[in-house]
N, C-alpha and C positions, 0 to 999 in steps of 0.2 A: 676526662683525663683522670689518671690515678692521682690520689692525693699525695702530698709530700710528707716525708718522714721528719719528725721533729723530736728533740730530746725532752723527755719529761723527767723531772728530778724527784718525784715523790718517793719512789722506791729505789732510786739510783744510788749505788755505792760508787766511790771514787768519782765524785761529781766533777772536779776540775779536769781530770783526764777524759771523762766521757764527753764533756763539752768541747774540748779541743778536738777530739776525734769526730764529733758530729760536725763541727765547723769545717774541718778538713775534708769531710766527705761531701760537702756542699749543702748541708742542712742550713736552713735560713732562720730557724726558730729554736729557742730553748725556753722551756716553761718551768717556773718555780713558784715559791710562796714563802712568806716569812716564817711559817711554822714547819717547813720541811727540814729534814735532817736535824731534828730537835732545835730548830732555830738557826742552824748554821749554813743552810743551803745557799743563801744569797751571798754571804761573805766568801764561801768556797767558790762561787761562780765568778767573782769579780776579776780575778786574774785572767781567766779565759775570755771574758768580755773585753777586757783591755787589749788583749792580744788579737782579738778578732772583732774590730769595731763594726763590721757589717753584719754581725750575728744579732738578730733581733731577739729581744727578751720580753716574755710576758710574765708578770708577777701578779700578786693578789693582795687584797685587803679584806679582812673578816676574821679568820681564825688567827690566834696568836698563842705563843707559849706563855707559861707562867712568868718567866723572866721578863718577857716583853710586856706582859700585863703590869708587872711591878714598875717598869720604866714608864709606862703610860700613866700610871697613877702618880708617880713622882713628878711627871711633867704636867699634870693637871688636866689630862684629856679624858681620863676615865676615873670613876670612883671605885671603891673597893668591890662593891657588888658587881659592877660591870666587868671588872677585871677577873673576878671569880668565874664568870660565865665562859671565858675563853674565846668569846666571839663578839664582835660589835660592828654595827654599821653607823654608829653615831658620827655625825659630820666631823666633829673635832678629831675623833680617832682616825677616821678615813684620811683626813688631811695630814695628820701626824704620821700615820703609817706610810703613806705615799712618799713623804719626804724621807722617812727612814729607809724605805726600799731603795730610793735613789742613792743614798749614802752607802748602804751595804753593797749594792751592785756596782758602785763606781760609775754610774751613768747619770749625767745631768738631765737627760731626757729619756723617759721610759717609753718603750714602743707600745706597750699594752698593759693596762691594769684591770684586773678582773675582780668583781665582787665575789668573794669565796663562799659558796653555799649560803647565799643571802637568806634563804628560807629559814635558816637557823634563828634569825633575829625575831621572827614573830610566827612561830608554828601555829597553823590553823586559823590565823587572823589575816586573811588576804588583803583587806583594805589597809591595815596597819603596815603590813609587809610592803605593799606597793608605795606607801608614803615614805617608808624608810629607804627603799631603793631609789625613789626619785630624789630624795634629799642627798643620798650618797652620790648619785649621778651629778647633782649640781656641784658638789665639791670637785669631782673629777673634771667637770667642764671648766672650773676655775683653773685647775692644773693644766689643762690643754691651753687655755688662754694665756697662761704665764709661760708656756713653752716647755713645761716639765713633763708632760705626758702627751703622746701622739694620739692615743685612742683608748677606749675602755670597753668593758663588756661584763659578762657574767659567767662564772664557772659553777656548775651545779652537778649533783649526782642524780637526783630524781625529781627536781622541782619543775622542770620545763613541762608545760601542759597542766601539771597538778597545782602549782602555786602561781605561775605566771606563764604566759605565752610569749613567743617572740614578738608578736604584734603588740602586746601590752608593754614589753620592755622598750620597744621603739617609741611608743606613745609617751612613756614615762621619761625617756631621754629627751624627746622633743619638748616636753613640758619643763624639764630641768634646764634645758638650754635656752628656752624661750624662742625656739625655732630650729635652726640648723644644728644638729647634734653630732657627737663624735662616738656614738655607740657603734663599734665596728666588729665585735666578735662574741661568740658564745662557745663554751666548752662543756661537753657532756660525755658520759660513757657510751661508747658504741662498740659492740663486739658480737660474737656468735653466741654469747650468753645474754648480754643486754641487747636483744635483737629488735626490740620494739621500734626504735628509730629507723632501722633499716627497712623493716616491713612497712612502716608508715610511709617512708620516702618512696618506696616502690609503687605506692598507690597515690603519690602526690600529696600526702598529708603529713602532719606532724611538724616538729621543729626544724628538721633539716631543709625541706623545700622552702619553708617560711624564711629561714635565715639566708638561704641561697638567693631567694627572690629579692631580698633586701640588700644583697651584696655583702653580707657579713662573712667574716672568716669563721669557719667551724672547725674547732679543735676536738678531735675524737680522743677521749682519755680511756685508759684501761682496755686497750684493744685485745690484750691477752688475759684480761680479767685477773690482774694481779699475778700473772705467771701461771695460773691454774689451767688455762684453756688448752695449751698444747698437749697436756696429759689426757685431756678429755676427748681429743680429736684423733681418731685412728687414721692410718695411712689410706684406707679406703675413702674416707671422707675427704682427706687432703687431695687425693687424686681426682675426686669428683669436682673439687673447687678448681684445681689446675694441675694436671699430671706433671710429676717431677718435682713438686714443691714438698718441703717438710711440713708437718702439721703446723708449726709456728708460722712459717711463711704463708701458708694457705689462710690462716686466721688473719694475718696482717693484710694480705691482699684483699680479702673480703671487705674489711673495714675501709681500706684505701679506695675501693671501687664504689663505695656507697654514694649515691647521688647527694651532693651538697657538702660532703666532707672535703675540707681543704688541707688539713694536717692531721697526721696520726701521731700521737704522743707515745713514745716508747722509752721506758726507763732501762735502756740497755747499758749495763755497767762494763761489759767486756767487749773487746773488738770482734770476736766471732759472732756474738748475738747481734751487734749493730750491723755487720756486713750481711748477715743472713736476712735481716729485715730490709736493708737497703736494696738487696738483690730482689726481694719480693715486690717492693713498690716500683722497681724499674720495669716490672712486667707490664704488658698491656692490661688495661682495666678489664675486669669481668663485666659481661653484659648484664643488663637488667634481667633478662630471661634466666641467666645462670644464677644470679642472686636470688631470684624467686624460687628456683629449683632447690638451692641450698637451704634457704629458710624454710621451705616446705618440708624438706627431709628432716630438719632439726625440730620442727614443730610437730612432727608425727609422733603419736604415742608409742 
């Protein structure tokens, strides 16, 4: 099945309007973070989430703005050096930020909290990173037990496989929970530029099949590579992907068709762009044979 479209707010302008539009179109998820829109994204989303209580929200903990770092120091959860780093997986900070996320979003229970680029915490030190992830997962398990979080996961740009595998994350979650865990999602870039997860999935390898096999939600970020991809795809390639689609639609459909992907995050600020993408994911999914053909063409010198 073709993956569902979800609103991503990283590069999104007019966040409240975009969220209302996404909800009205039937989207089930909106993704955000406390450092998006210079720290305002969650507050900007609150009214749309109140108006659409069935809209699920995924947010994050890890990166933070300078102003948030100051607040964390004043509240005693970070010291000055930790705040200066702009990123933390310290248990006290994760606990504090998760509560702050709930306040800013106006939701007593968060549907999903993702560790935001956790590899930033201990670059090059895999054992220390895994310990930090496990300890952060333990805090999120506490939040699940208290009814404030439904599930958690990891959002990363390039660390899956390099710094941790899906299997290792599942093992760390089980260790943190002392058994049955609530790790339910991963988020990573998937596009016709960041093709490695697609190519691996077509051969039954990599993070996407591993996540799908464990029943995890897979949120594909940056499907248009920050808006750059449509200008890189000519109409000939778009027609190879699916005749009649625009380059942007073809790129979105390719990601939405990738085995294991459940949601495609799109930061569509305007109604025409959102409708264009929604029409693309409404198309029948591309076959594995077609995806192999596409990736083969793109990989050719």
